[in-house]
TIBA-172263 format. One record per residue (C-alpha): residue number from 1; residue in one letter; x negated, y negated, z negated. Coordinates in nm, 3 decimals, decimal comma. Each point is the difference from the previous one (the first is absolute). Layout:
! TIBA-172263
<resi:NUM resn:A x:X y:Y z:Z> $
...
***
This chain:
! TIBA-172263
<resi:1 resn:X x:3,223 y:1,877 z:1,770> $
<resi:2 resn:X x:-0,373 y:-0,034 z:-0,127> $
<resi:3 resn:X x:-0,051 y:-0,281 z:0,250> $
<resi:4 resn:X x:0,311 y:-0,171 z:-0,058> $
<resi:5 resn:X x:-0,127 y:0,025 z:-0,358> $
<resi:6 resn:X x:-0,303 y:-0,160 z:0,099> $
<resi:7 resn:X x:0,115 y:-0,257 z:0,181> $
<resi:8 resn:X x:0,258 y:-0,112 z:-0,219> $
<resi:9 resn:X x:-0,271 y:0,029 z:-0,309> $
<resi:10 resn:X x:-0,278 y:-0,224 z:0,217> $
<resi:11 resn:X x:0,289 y:-0,282 z:0,017> $
<resi:12 resn:X x:0,126 y:0,031 z:-0,384> $
<resi:13 resn:X x:-0,342 y:0,033 z:-0,154> $
<resi:14 resn:X x:-0,104 y:-0,307 z:0,216> $
<resi:15 resn:X x:0,327 y:-0,197 z:-0,105> $
<resi:16 resn:X x:-0,018 y:0,051 z:-0,326> $
<resi:17 resn:X x:-0,318 y:-0,249 z:-0,032> $
<resi:18 resn:X x:0,234 y:-0,276 z:0,202> $
<resi:19 resn:X x:0,172 y:-0,087 z:-0,314> $
<resi:20 resn:X x:-0,332 y:-0,117 z:-0,199> $
<resi:21 resn:X x:-0,071 y:-0,209 z:0,291> $
<resi:22 resn:X x:-0,071 y:-0,341 z:-0,060> $
<resi:23 resn:X x:0,125 y:-0,155 z:0,349> $
<resi:24 resn:X x:0,153 y:0,318 z:0,195> $
<resi:25 resn:X x:0,085 y:-0,229 z:0,257> $
<resi:26 resn:X x:-0,388 y:-0,020 z:0,069> $
<resi:27 resn:X x:-0,070 y:0,368 z:0,034> $
<resi:28 resn:X x:-0,188 y:0,096 z:0,315> $
<resi:29 resn:X x:0,180 y:0,284 z:0,148> $
<resi:30 resn:X x:-0,317 y:0,074 z:0,221> $
<resi:31 resn:X x:-0,216 y:0,019 z:-0,289> $
<resi:32 resn:X x:0,216 y:0,285 z:-0,149> $
<resi:33 resn:X x:-0,012 y:0,205 z:0,346> $
<resi:34 resn:X x:-0,359 y:-0,068 z:0,024> $
<resi:35 resn:X x:-0,043 y:0,162 z:-0,356> $
<resi:36 resn:X x:0,213 y:0,277 z:0,082> $
<resi:37 resn:X x:-0,142 y:0,095 z:0,331> $
<resi:38 resn:X x:-0,342 y:-0,048 z:-0,155> $
<resi:39 resn:X x:0,098 y:0,253 z:-0,303> $
<resi:40 resn:X x:0,141 y:0,254 z:0,270> $
<resi:41 resn:X x:-0,306 y:-0,033 z:0,222> $
<resi:42 resn:X x:-0,233 y:0,060 z:-0,273> $
<resi:43 resn:X x:0,180 y:0,305 z:-0,119> $
<resi:44 resn:X x:0,002 y:0,149 z:0,327> $
<resi:45 resn:X x:-0,378 y:-0,064 z:0,048> $
<resi:46 resn:X x:-0,120 y:0,123 z:-0,346> $
<resi:47 resn:X x:0,253 y:0,287 z:-0,052> $
<resi:48 resn:X x:-0,082 y:0,132 z:0,342> $
<resi:49 resn:X x:-0,129 y:0,346 z:0,045> $
<resi:50 resn:X x:-0,319 y:-0,129 z:0,214> $
<resi:51 resn:X x:-0,134 y:-0,172 z:-0,278> $
<resi:52 resn:X x:0,017 y:0,258 z:-0,260> $
<resi:53 resn:X x:-0,331 y:0,085 z:0,032> $
<resi:54 resn:X x:-0,151 y:-0,346 z:-0,064> $
<resi:55 resn:X x:0,202 y:0,033 z:-0,305> $
<resi:56 resn:X x:-0,108 y:0,314 z:-0,089> $
<resi:57 resn:X x:-0,364 y:-0,122 z:0,015> $
<resi:58 resn:X x:0,101 y:-0,271 z:-0,298> $
<resi:59 resn:X x:0,203 y:0,283 z:-0,169> $
<resi:60 resn:X x:-0,353 y:0,217 z:-0,008> $
<resi:61 resn:X x:-0,162 y:-0,333 z:-0,121> $
<resi:62 resn:X x:0,239 y:-0,014 z:-0,278> $
<resi:63 resn:X x:-0,040 y:0,358 z:-0,086> $
<resi:64 resn:X x:-0,380 y:-0,043 z:-0,026> $
<resi:65 resn:X x:0,064 y:-0,337 z:-0,170> $
<resi:66 resn:X x:0,198 y:0,157 z:-0,281> $
<resi:67 resn:X x:-0,235 y:0,270 z:-0,053> $
<resi:68 resn:X x:-0,277 y:-0,215 z:-0,036> $
<resi:69 resn:X x:0,195 y:-0,183 z:-0,239> $
<resi:70 resn:X x:0,084 y:0,306 z:-0,204> $
<resi:71 resn:X x:-0,395 y:0,023 z:-0,039> $
<resi:72 resn:X x:-0,043 y:-0,328 z:-0,098> $
<resi:73 resn:X x:0,295 y:0,046 z:-0,288> $
<resi:74 resn:X x:-0,143 y:0,335 z:-0,098> $
<resi:75 resn:X x:-0,325 y:-0,119 z:-0,103> $
<resi:76 resn:X x:0,146 y:-0,280 z:-0,183> $
<resi:77 resn:X x:0,294 y:0,213 z:-0,178> $
<resi:78 resn:X x:-0,186 y:0,339 z:-0,002> $
<resi:79 resn:X x:0,231 y:0,282 z:-0,137> $
<resi:80 resn:X x:0,282 y:-0,243 z:-0,060> $
<resi:81 resn:X x:0,054 y:-0,018 z:0,380> $
<resi:82 resn:X x:-0,105 y:0,374 z:0,081> $
<resi:83 resn:X x:0,308 y:0,120 z:-0,248> $
<resi:84 resn:X x:0,234 y:-0,310 z:0,128> $
<resi:85 resn:X x:-0,075 y:-0,030 z:0,359> $
<resi:86 resn:X x:0,338 y:-0,117 z:0,084> $
<resi:87 resn:X x:0,076 y:-0,270 z:-0,277> $
<resi:88 resn:X x:0,073 y:-0,324 z:0,135> $
<resi:89 resn:X x:-0,249 y:-0,216 z:-0,145> $
<resi:90 resn:X x:-0,285 y:0,255 z:0,119> $
<resi:91 resn:X x:0,126 y:0,059 z:0,313> $
<resi:92 resn:X x:0,151 y:-0,340 z:0,170> $
<resi:93 resn:X x:-0,143 y:-0,269 z:-0,204> $
<resi:94 resn:X x:-0,346 y:0,093 z:0,105> $
<resi:95 resn:X x:0,105 y:0,008 z:0,357> $
<resi:96 resn:X x:0,095 y:-0,365 z:-0,031> $
<resi:97 resn:X x:-0,346 y:-0,110 z:-0,093> $
<resi:98 resn:X x:-0,152 y:0,153 z:0,263> $
<resi:99 resn:X x:0,187 y:-0,117 z:0,276> $
<resi:100 resn:X x:-0,031 y:-0,348 z:-0,159> $
<resi:101 resn:X x:-0,356 y:0,004 z:0,000> $
<resi:102 resn:X x:-0,007 y:0,143 z:0,407> $
<resi:103 resn:X x:0,249 y:-0,253 z:0,094> $
<resi:104 resn:X x:-0,196 y:-0,278 z:-0,140> $
<resi:105 resn:X x:-0,301 y:0,161 z:0,200> $
<resi:106 resn:X x:0,190 y:0,012 z:0,352> $
<resi:107 resn:X x:0,109 y:-0,369 z:-0,077> $
<resi:108 resn:X x:-0,371 y:-0,079 z:-0,035> $
<resi:109 resn:X x:-0,091 y:0,179 z:0,305> $
<resi:110 resn:X x:0,256 y:-0,199 z:0,166> $
<resi:111 resn:X x:0,208 y:0,343 z:0,125> $
<resi:112 resn:X x:0,336 y:-0,096 z:-0,175> $
<resi:113 resn:X x:0,000 y:-0,378 z:0,072> $
<resi:114 resn:X x:-0,049 y:0,088 z:0,391> $
<resi:115 resn:X x:0,321 y:0,275 z:-0,054> $
<resi:116 resn:X x:0,174 y:-0,271 z:-0,195> $
<resi:117 resn:X x:-0,022 y:-0,269 z:0,247> $
<resi:118 resn:X x:0,121 y:0,245 z:0,292> $
<resi:119 resn:X x:0,345 y:0,033 z:-0,219> $
<resi:120 resn:X x:-0,029 y:-0,362 z:-0,079> $
<resi:121 resn:X x:-0,011 y:-0,113 z:0,390> $
<resi:122 resn:X x:0,295 y:0,239 z:0,051> $
<resi:123 resn:X x:0,234 y:-0,189 z:-0,248> $
<resi:124 resn:X x:-0,105 y:-0,361 z:0,106> $
<resi:125 resn:X x:0,077 y:0,088 z:0,388> $
<resi:126 resn:X x:0,318 y:0,200 z:-0,097> $
<resi:127 resn:X x:0,165 y:-0,242 z:-0,295> $
<resi:128 resn:X x:-0,191 y:-0,323 z:0,070> $
<resi:129 resn:X x:-0,174 y:0,030 z:-0,324> $
<resi:130 resn:X x:-0,323 y:-0,200 z:-0,113> $
<resi:131 resn:X x:-0,343 y:0,144 z:-0,030> $
<resi:132 resn:X x:-0,016 y:-0,021 z:-0,380> $
<resi:133 resn:X x:0,356 y:0,174 z:-0,069> $
<resi:134 resn:X x:-0,030 y:0,272 z:0,284> $
<resi:135 resn:X x:-0,385 y:0,099 z:-0,138> $
<resi:136 resn:X x:0,180 y:0,016 z:-0,378> $
<resi:137 resn:X x:0,306 y:0,183 z:0,083> $
<resi:138 resn:X x:-0,233 y:0,259 z:0,196> $
<resi:139 resn:X x:-0,245 y:0,054 z:-0,252> $
<resi:140 resn:X x:0,251 y:0,139 z:-0,188> $
<resi:141 resn:X x:-0,013 y:0,321 z:0,221> $
<resi:142 resn:X x:-0,365 y:0,094 z:-0,173> $
<resi:143 resn:X x:0,007 y:-0,206 z:-0,317> $
<resi:144 resn:X x:0,168 y:-0,045 z:-0,315> $
<resi:145 resn:X x:0,305 y:-0,282 z:-0,037> $
<resi:146 resn:X x:-0,257 y:-0,229 z:-0,205> $
<resi:147 resn:X x:-0,320 y:0,073 z:0,200> $
<resi:148 resn:X x:0,183 y:-0,090 z:0,352> $
<resi:149 resn:X x:0,069 y:-0,384 z:-0,132> $
<resi:150 resn:X x:-0,394 y:-0,030 z:-0,099> $
<resi:151 resn:X x:-0,062 y:-0,030 z:0,369> $
<resi:152 resn:X x:0,173 y:-0,253 z:0,083> $
<resi:153 resn:X x:-0,034 y:-0,179 z:-0,316> $
<resi:154 resn:X x:-0,074 y:-0,394 z:0,157> $
<resi:155 resn:X x:0,332 y:0,041 z:0,154> $
<resi:156 resn:X x:0,228 y:0,056 z:-0,305> $
<resi:157 resn:X x:0,029 y:-0,362 z:-0,092> $
<resi:158 resn:X x:0,122 y:-0,067 z:0,372> $
<resi:159 resn:X x:0,215 y:0,283 z:0,108> $
<resi:160 resn:X x:0,402 y:-0,067 z:0,004> $
<resi:161 resn:X x:0,193 y:0,196 z:-0,205> $
<resi:162 resn:X x:0,099 y:0,252 z:0,293> $
<resi:163 resn:X x:-0,338 y:0,056 z:0,037> $
<resi:164 resn:X x:-0,035 y:0,063 z:-0,392> $
<resi:165 resn:X x:0,320 y:0,233 z:0,012> $
<resi:166 resn:X x:-0,150 y:0,177 z:0,284> $
<resi:167 resn:X x:-0,312 y:0,049 z:-0,172> $
<resi:168 resn:X x:0,163 y:0,147 z:-0,320> $
<resi:169 resn:X x:0,233 y:0,180 z:0,188> $
<resi:170 resn:X x:-0,268 y:0,155 z:0,210> $
<resi:171 resn:X x:-0,195 y:0,066 z:-0,311> $
<resi:172 resn:X x:0,293 y:0,210 z:-0,205> $
<resi:173 resn:X x:0,105 y:0,182 z:0,356> $
<resi:174 resn:X x:-0,323 y:0,171 z:0,029> $
<resi:175 resn:X x:-0,275 y:0,194 z:-0,186> $
<resi:176 resn:X x:-0,353 y:-0,029 z:0,012> $
<resi:177 resn:X x:-0,250 y:0,254 z:0,118> $
<resi:178 resn:X x:-0,116 y:0,106 z:-0,327> $
<resi:179 resn:X x:0,380 y:0,088 z:-0,137> $
<resi:180 resn:X x:0,035 y:0,171 z:0,370> $
<resi:181 resn:X x:-0,246 y:0,245 z:-0,097> $
<resi:182 resn:X x:0,072 y:0,048 z:-0,362> $
<resi:183 resn:X x:0,382 y:0,083 z:0,083> $
<resi:184 resn:X x:-0,069 y:0,242 z:0,270> $
<resi:185 resn:X x:-0,105 y:0,241 z:-0,262> $
<resi:186 resn:X x:0,323 y:-0,008 z:-0,168> $
<resi:187 resn:X x:0,251 y:0,093 z:0,290> $
<resi:188 resn:X x:-0,213 y:0,326 z:0,110> $
<resi:189 resn:X x:0,299 y:0,233 z:-0,156> $
<resi:190 resn:X x:0,241 y:-0,213 z:0,224> $
<resi:191 resn:X x:-0,186 y:-0,049 z:0,309> $
<resi:192 resn:X x:-0,219 y:0,308 z:0,007> $
<resi:193 resn:X x:-0,276 y:-0,066 z:0,308> $
<resi:194 resn:X x:0,189 y:-0,280 z:0,100> $
<resi:195 resn:X x:-0,230 y:-0,322 z:0,051> $
<resi:196 resn:X x:0,116 y:-0,238 z:-0,268> $
<resi:197 resn:X x:-0,256 y:-0,227 z:0,060> $
<resi:198 resn:X x:0,111 y:-0,040 z:0,329> $
<resi:199 resn:X x:0,341 y:-0,086 z:-0,136> $
<resi:200 resn:X x:-0,100 y:-0,241 z:-0,246> $
<resi:201 resn:X x:-0,242 y:-0,209 z:0,230> $
<resi:202 resn:X x:0,267 y:-0,023 z:0,258> $
<resi:203 resn:X x:0,280 y:-0,083 z:-0,284> $
<resi:204 resn:X x:-0,234 y:-0,314 z:-0,095> $
<resi:205 resn:X x:-0,040 y:-0,064 z:0,381> $
<resi:206 resn:X x:0,357 y:0,004 z:0,069> $
<resi:207 resn:X x:0,113 y:-0,214 z:-0,326> $
<resi:208 resn:X x:-0,215 y:-0,313 z:0,124> $
<resi:209 resn:X x:0,243 y:-0,124 z:0,250> $
<resi:210 resn:X x:0,282 y:0,110 z:-0,213> $
<resi:211 resn:X x:-0,147 y:-0,205 z:-0,261> $
<resi:212 resn:X x:-0,011 y:-0,274 z:0,265> $
<resi:213 resn:X x:0,320 y:0,074 z:0,116> $
<resi:214 resn:X x:0,180 y:-0,059 z:-0,346> $
<resi:215 resn:X x:-0,225 y:-0,307 z:-0,067> $
<resi:216 resn:X x:0,129 y:-0,163 z:0,315> $
<resi:217 resn:X x:0,389 y:0,101 z:-0,091> $
<resi:218 resn:X x:-0,033 y:-0,123 z:-0,374> $
<resi:219 resn:X x:-0,232 y:-0,340 z:0,032> $
<resi:220 resn:X x:0,013 y:-0,118 z:0,350> $
<resi:221 resn:X x:-0,233 y:-0,247 z:0,093> $
<resi:222 resn:X x:-0,231 y:-0,122 z:0,278> $
<resi:223 resn:X x:-0,247 y:-0,109 z:-0,216> $
<resi:224 resn:X x:-0,342 y:0,155 z:0,103> $
<resi:225 resn:X x:-0,332 y:0,003 z:-0,209> $
<resi:226 resn:X x:-0,265 y:0,002 z:0,284> $
<resi:227 resn:X x:-0,346 y:0,151 z:-0,010> $
<resi:228 resn:X x:-0,318 y:-0,207 z:-0,174> $
<resi:229 resn:X x:-0,333 y:0,095 z:0,108> $
<resi:230 resn:X x:-0,177 y:0,087 z:-0,308> $
<resi:231 resn:X x:-0,201 y:0,300 z:0,006> $
<resi:232 resn:X x:0,015 y:-0,003 z:-0,376> $
<resi:233 resn:X x:0,353 y:0,180 z:0,006> $
<resi:234 resn:X x:-0,165 y:0,311 z:0,070> $
<resi:235 resn:X x:-0,297 y:0,007 z:-0,177> $
<resi:236 resn:X x:0,063 y:0,184 z:-0,300> $
<resi:237 resn:X x:-0,306 y:0,212 z:-0,053> $
<resi:238 resn:X x:-0,362 y:-0,082 z:-0,048> $
<resi:239 resn:X x:-0,131 y:0,348 z:0,152> $
<resi:240 resn:X x:0,137 y:0,331 z:0,012> $
<resi:241 resn:X x:-0,090 y:0,113 z:-0,365> $
<resi:242 resn:X x:0,159 y:-0,322 z:-0,133> $
<resi:243 resn:X x:0,306 y:0,135 z:0,242> $
<resi:244 resn:X x:-0,022 y:0,357 z:-0,202> $
<resi:245 resn:X x:-0,035 y:-0,178 z:-0,322> $
<resi:246 resn:X x:0,278 y:-0,224 z:0,042> $
<resi:247 resn:X x:0,234 y:0,249 z:0,191> $
<resi:248 resn:X x:-0,064 y:0,252 z:-0,325> $
<resi:249 resn:X x:0,110 y:-0,311 z:-0,254> $
<resi:250 resn:X x:0,291 y:-0,073 z:0,181> $
<resi:251 resn:X x:0,072 y:0,352 z:0,061> $
<resi:252 resn:X x:-0,036 y:0,061 z:-0,372> $
<resi:253 resn:X x:0,243 y:-0,312 z:-0,078> $
<resi:254 resn:X x:0,289 y:0,146 z:0,201> $
<resi:255 resn:X x:-0,027 y:0,369 z:-0,126> $
<resi:256 resn:X x:-0,001 y:-0,108 z:-0,353> $
<resi:257 resn:X x:0,288 y:-0,251 z:0,120> $
<resi:258 resn:X x:0,193 y:0,301 z:0,147> $
<resi:259 resn:X x:-0,058 y:0,197 z:-0,315> $
<resi:260 resn:X x:0,129 y:-0,270 z:-0,244> $
<resi:261 resn:X x:0,310 y:-0,034 z:0,212> $
<resi:262 resn:X x:0,091 y:0,353 z:0,046> $
<resi:263 resn:X x:-0,048 y:0,020 z:-0,427> $
<resi:264 resn:X x:0,206 y:-0,300 z:-0,071> $
<resi:265 resn:X x:0,299 y:0,027 z:0,308> $
<resi:266 resn:X x:0,012 y:0,395 z:-0,078> $
<resi:267 resn:X x:0,041 y:-0,100 z:-0,364> $
<resi:268 resn:X x:0,252 y:-0,270 z:0,073> $
<resi:269 resn:X x:0,203 y:0,191 z:0,220> $
<resi:270 resn:X x:0,015 y:0,301 z:-0,260> $
<resi:271 resn:X x:0,159 y:-0,242 z:-0,275> $
<resi:272 resn:X x:0,254 y:-0,131 z:0,257> $
<resi:273 resn:X x:0,066 y:0,356 z:0,089> $
<resi:274 resn:X x:0,057 y:0,087 z:-0,376> $
<resi:275 resn:X x:0,244 y:-0,293 z:-0,036> $
<resi:276 resn:X x:0,199 y:0,108 z:0,291> $
<resi:277 resn:X x:0,048 y:0,333 z:-0,121> $
<resi:278 resn:X x:0,151 y:-0,080 z:-0,294> $
<resi:279 resn:X x:0,274 y:-0,163 z:0,227> $
<resi:280 resn:X x:0,012 y:0,355 z:0,214> $
<resi:281 resn:X x:-0,206 y:0,248 z:-0,029> $
<resi:282 resn:X x:-0,071 y:0,060 z:0,391> $
<resi:283 resn:X x:-0,061 y:-0,428 z:0,032> $
<resi:284 resn:X x:-0,364 y:-0,099 z:0,079> $
<resi:285 resn:X x:-0,151 y:-0,286 z:0,174> $
<resi:286 resn:X x:-0,052 y:0,253 z:0,296> $
<resi:287 resn:X x:0,367 y:0,073 z:0,035> $
<resi:288 resn:X x:0,082 y:-0,365 z:-0,013> $
<resi:289 resn:X x:-0,249 y:-0,125 z:0,269> $
<resi:290 resn:X x:0,101 y:0,311 z:0,178> $
<resi:291 resn:X x:0,343 y:-0,116 z:0,079> $
<resi:292 resn:X x:-0,098 y:-0,341 z:0,074> $
<resi:293 resn:X x:-0,274 y:0,104 z:0,275> $
<resi:294 resn:X x:0,243 y:0,291 z:0,132> $
<resi:295 resn:X x:0,147 y:-0,252 z:0,267> $
<resi:296 resn:X x:-0,376 y:-0,084 z:0,092> $
<resi:297 resn:X x:-0,101 y:0,342 z:0,006> $
<resi:298 resn:X x:0,269 y:0,099 z:0,270> $
<resi:299 resn:X x:-0,064 y:-0,306 z:0,195> $
<resi:300 resn:X x:-0,362 y:0,141 z:0,030> $
<resi:301 resn:X x:0,135 y:0,276 z:0,181> $
<resi:302 resn:X x:0,015 y:0,254 z:-0,257> $
<resi:303 resn:X x:0,289 y:0,262 z:-0,007> $
<resi:304 resn:X x:0,275 y:-0,084 z:-0,259> $
<resi:305 resn:X x:-0,057 y:0,354 z:-0,189> $
<resi:306 resn:X x:-0,384 y:-0,124 z:-0,056> $
<resi:307 resn:X x:0,070 y:-0,352 z:-0,062> $
<resi:308 resn:X x:0,032 y:0,039 z:-0,407> $
<resi:309 resn:X x:-0,361 y:0,125 z:-0,029> $
<resi:310 resn:X x:-0,144 y:-0,270 z:0,241> $
<resi:311 resn:X x:0,182 y:-0,274 z:-0,197> $
<resi:312 resn:X x:-0,149 y:0,116 z:-0,319> $
<resi:313 resn:X x:-0,332 y:-0,022 z:0,138> $
<resi:314 resn:X x:0,034 y:-0,352 z:0,143> $
<resi:315 resn:X x:0,153 y:-0,118 z:-0,357> $
<resi:316 resn:X x:-0,308 y:0,164 z:-0,153> $
<resi:317 resn:X x:-0,233 y:-0,186 z:0,238> $
<resi:318 resn:X x:0,137 y:-0,326 z:-0,084> $
<resi:319 resn:X x:0,042 y:0,047 z:-0,369> $
<resi:320 resn:X x:-0,314 y:0,119 z:-0,055> $
<resi:321 resn:X x:-0,261 y:0,034 z:0,291> $
<resi:322 resn:X x:-0,104 y:0,208 z:0,333> $
<resi:323 resn:X x:-0,212 y:0,252 z:-0,223> $
<resi:324 resn:X x:0,263 y:0,122 z:-0,203> $
<resi:325 resn:X x:0,267 y:0,046 z:0,287> $
<resi:326 resn:X x:-0,266 y:0,175 z:0,190> $
<resi:327 resn:X x:-0,056 y:0,224 z:-0,276> $
<resi:328 resn:X x:0,351 y:0,074 z:-0,054> $
<resi:329 resn:X x:0,024 y:0,085 z:0,332> $
<resi:330 resn:X x:-0,261 y:0,250 z:0,012> $
<resi:331 resn:X x:0,116 y:0,190 z:-0,320> $
<resi:332 resn:X x:0,326 y:0,066 z:0,210> $
<resi:333 resn:X x:0,068 y:0,317 z:0,128> $
<resi:334 resn:X x:-0,130 y:0,003 z:0,365> $
<resi:335 resn:X x:0,348 y:0,080 z:0,110> $
<resi:336 resn:X x:0,186 y:-0,309 z:-0,163> $
<resi:337 resn:X x:-0,009 y:-0,199 z:0,350> $
<resi:338 resn:X x:-0,040 y:0,078 z:0,342> $
<resi:339 resn:X x:-0,314 y:-0,060 z:0,180> $
<resi:340 resn:X x:0,120 y:-0,333 z:0,187> $
<resi:341 resn:X x:0,157 y:-0,161 z:-0,346> $
<resi:342 resn:X x:-0,352 y:0,105 z:-0,162> $
<resi:343 resn:X x:-0,190 y:-0,217 z:0,253> $
<resi:344 resn:X x:0,285 y:-0,301 z:-0,046> $
<resi:345 resn:X x:-0,043 y:0,030 z:-0,374> $
<resi:346 resn:X x:-0,406 y:-0,007 z:0,060> $
<resi:347 resn:X x:0,044 y:-0,310 z:0,188> $
<resi:348 resn:X x:0,269 y:-0,191 z:-0,225> $
<resi:349 resn:X x:-0,222 y:0,082 z:-0,286> $
<resi:350 resn:X x:-0,323 y:-0,139 z:0,172> $
<resi:351 resn:X x:-0,022 y:-0,390 z:-0,154> $
<resi:352 resn:X x:-0,049 y:-0,144 z:-0,316> $
<resi:353 resn:X x:0,335 y:-0,129 z:-0,036> $
<resi:354 resn:X x:0,108 y:-0,011 z:-0,377> $
<resi:355 resn:X x:0,017 y:-0,232 z:-0,285> $
<resi:356 resn:X x:-0,310 y:-0,002 z:-0,124> $
<resi:357 resn:X x:-0,140 y:-0,047 z:0,324> $
<resi:358 resn:X x:0,133 y:-0,330 z:-0,005> $
<resi:359 resn:X x:-0,118 y:-0,099 z:-0,285> $
<resi:360 resn:X x:-0,380 y:0,114 z:0,145> $
<resi:361 resn:X x:0,038 y:-0,202 z:0,322> $
<resi:362 resn:X x:0,117 y:-0,315 z:-0,154> $
<resi:363 resn:X x:-0,268 y:-0,016 z:-0,305> $
<resi:364 resn:X x:-0,251 y:0,128 z:0,280> $
<resi:365 resn:X x:0,057 y:-0,214 z:0,270> $
<resi:366 resn:X x:0,078 y:-0,323 z:-0,245> $
<resi:367 resn:X x:-0,388 y:0,029 z:-0,141> $
<resi:368 resn:X x:-0,060 y:-0,057 z:0,362> $
<resi:369 resn:X x:0,194 y:-0,305 z:0,038> $
<resi:370 resn:X x:0,155 y:-0,101 z:-0,318> $
<resi:371 resn:X x:0,195 y:-0,277 z:0,146> $
<resi:372 resn:X x:0,209 y:0,214 z:0,223> $
<resi:373 resn:X x:0,117 y:0,223 z:-0,307> $
<resi:374 resn:X x:0,366 y:-0,142 z:0,025> $
<resi:375 resn:X x:0,016 y:0,058 z:0,341> $
<resi:376 resn:X x:-0,088 y:0,334 z:-0,052> $
<resi:377 resn:X x:0,229 y:0,083 z:-0,283> $
<resi:378 resn:X x:0,267 y:-0,161 z:0,223> $
<resi:379 resn:X x:-0,037 y:0,268 z:0,267> $
<resi:380 resn:X x:-0,110 y:0,262 z:-0,201> $
<resi:381 resn:X x:0,380 y:0,144 z:-0,021> $
<resi:382 resn:X x:0,043 y:-0,003 z:0,349> $
<resi:383 resn:X x:-0,377 y:0,163 z:0,077> $
<resi:384 resn:X x:0,119 y:0,298 z:-0,215> $
<resi:385 resn:X x:0,299 y:0,039 z:0,211> $
<resi:386 resn:X x:-0,191 y:0,000 z:0,319> $
<resi:387 resn:X x:-0,243 y:0,204 z:-0,095> $
<resi:388 resn:X x:0,262 y:0,266 z:-0,122> $
<resi:389 resn:X x:0,198 y:-0,028 z:0,327> $
<resi:390 resn:X x:-0,313 y:0,010 z:0,213> $
<resi:391 resn:X x:-0,117 y:0,348 z:-0,153> $
<resi:392 resn:X x:0,332 y:0,117 z:0,042> $
<resi:393 resn:X x:0,038 y:-0,113 z:0,378> $
<resi:394 resn:X x:-0,343 y:0,177 z:0,059> $
<resi:395 resn:X x:0,146 y:0,299 z:-0,130> $
<resi:396 resn:X x:0,319 y:-0,035 z:0,254> $
<resi:397 resn:X x:-0,275 y:-0,058 z:0,279> $
<resi:398 resn:X x:-0,208 y:0,306 z:-0,134> $
<resi:399 resn:X x:0,310 y:0,225 z:0,008> $
<resi:400 resn:X x:0,037 y:-0,043 z:0,372> $
<resi:401 resn:X x:-0,353 y:0,185 z:0,096> $
<resi:402 resn:X x:0,027 y:0,296 z:-0,247> $
***
């Protein structure tokens, strides 16, 4: 029955996007099959016990990074941090700053570009995409949704609407490396010694072919933006120290943005819940969204007895963001969900797909290519739906290997 549920879920999660297509007759079924096959293959490789040692090394590095960040935070905030080591602002946000700095340094040393080019090559061959959009989509595995388009900035003005849709969808269906590290600390009560960094990285990798698939479904097109030989595309920093400095500055901007959004969104949700409670004491935004996402949760392979809780978490992510959803998950009783359901939820929540991200992407990419703002607005709604479904599909695939 579980596998029957999975097959039905895969079909319906794909079919949901078809009514949003601007030309469903032009959809290339082979690209959909290729995307599904790529997701299953990547999951099989990355979740195989034989590669656990590799991810244990990464996890040990993350632990060391966290402790090193704690030392820096302790020096700056002193007794405030010592007496409140688990406060979000002192425990999570500094990690974002440090990781952003390291990512910038790895980019300057050409380590990240090499890895990203490997993934973009796979996207080019599998889906017949052009080099720029393949590179931009793959970059989202490691960097943020606004940073990734910077790497293909010279091509934004020439990209087709399908390519812009894929770029936005991939941006919202993944999370950056700095966020992965920060989020891993929120889930220790749920996952214990399980390597959550492995799951976060796997989720982002799986979501890229998923994002491409939903872009193909909702805006099928044969228009391809080809590579232009321009060495300045990757020359973002003048030296290692410049990379560290600019990376730190970018990380601070991201951290402040995350903190500001958390404050405002949580306040707005509280206001909405206050009004809803006037209608019914048990009514809240989380409950309403839970009912809406219940069928989606079941299609991911979650047992019906656990669907309500999973659906509420999905609703929280869309209405607020992934930080609040993961923090809510981390605060639940570990016995609330089965082990498989926990992993499926982790994957389904792994992405920037929420209402505020739409505005961030439109304004961010729009500042790089102002003439494309109308096109970005036109495909933004589809990007949000596609990113949400792509993350849900990764949850379904991951559940097969738990």
